[in-house]
Structures are given as C-alpha cells and as structure tokens.
N, C-alpha and C positions, 0 to 999 in steps of 0.2 A: 276141852273144847276142840272140836275137829275143824279142819280146813273148810269143810262145807258150811259149818255153822258160822265161821268167821265171814265167809262170803255172803251168806244170807243176811247177817247183821249189817254188813257194809251196804247192802241194798236197801236197808231200812234206817236211814240216818235219823229221822225224827223219833223213832222208838228208842234208839240209842241215846239221843240227846235227852229225851224224856227221862230215861233211867238215870243218866248222869246228873241232871239238874235236880230231880226229886230226891236223889240220894243225899245231896247236900243238906236237905231239910228233913232227912230221916222219914221220907214218905215213900211208900211202895207204889209204883205206877198203877198197879191193879187194885189198890185200896180205893175207898170212896173218895178220899181227899185227892189221890192221884188222878182218878178219872175226872174229877171236877175241874182240873187245870186244862184249858183248851190250848191249841197250838200257838195262838197269838200270845197268850200269857206266858207260855213256856219259853218262847223266843225272847220275850222281854226279860224274863228271869235269867236266862242264859247270858244275855248281853250284860246285865248288871253284874253277874258273877265274873265275867271276863274283865269288866272295868274295875271291879274290886280287886281282883288279882293283880292287874297291871299297876294299880295304885299301891298295893302292898309291896310289889317288887321295887317301886320307887324308893321305898325306905332303905333298901340295901344297895341302891345304885348311887355311887358317889358322885356321878355327874348330874344327878337330878337336882334341879333348882326349884324349890317350891314357889319362889317369887316369880320366876319366868313362867312356870306352869299357870299360876294365878293370872298373870297378865295375858297369856294366850287364851285362857278360858274367857276372860272378859271381852277379848276381841272377837271370839267366836271362831 
C-alpha cells in the first residue's frame, strides 16, 4: 500500500468502516449482502461491535465490578 492510497482511504471513512464491520461477519462489501447494508445499519453494527469489545475487555480488567456496572445501567 502506498502513501497516496492511505491518504485516499483516510478521506473515505465510511468505506473503511464498512470494510472493517463487514469483515467481522465474513461479508465482502461488494457482495450482494454487503451492498444490502445501508449506512445507518452499518453504524449500528459498528456501535454494537465496540460495545461488545468493551464488555469483553471488562473480563480481563480486575477493577471491573459487574455489580456496579449493573447498578449504573439501571440508573441510565
């Protein structure tokens, strides 16, 4: 990958996000399934992936308290 290609990709964040999110589901962005995912759905999927990863990191965080987390979620 060249520097110009990197700069071009940086200018197209939605395409990069589409690639990263769909890759998690083994879907190529240019496939029928990939083209069927609109930007709104893509953003929702990306947000869920971020939340899932944060929660999985909580398993290795010794200061994480499931009880406190649950209480905070109930309070909103």
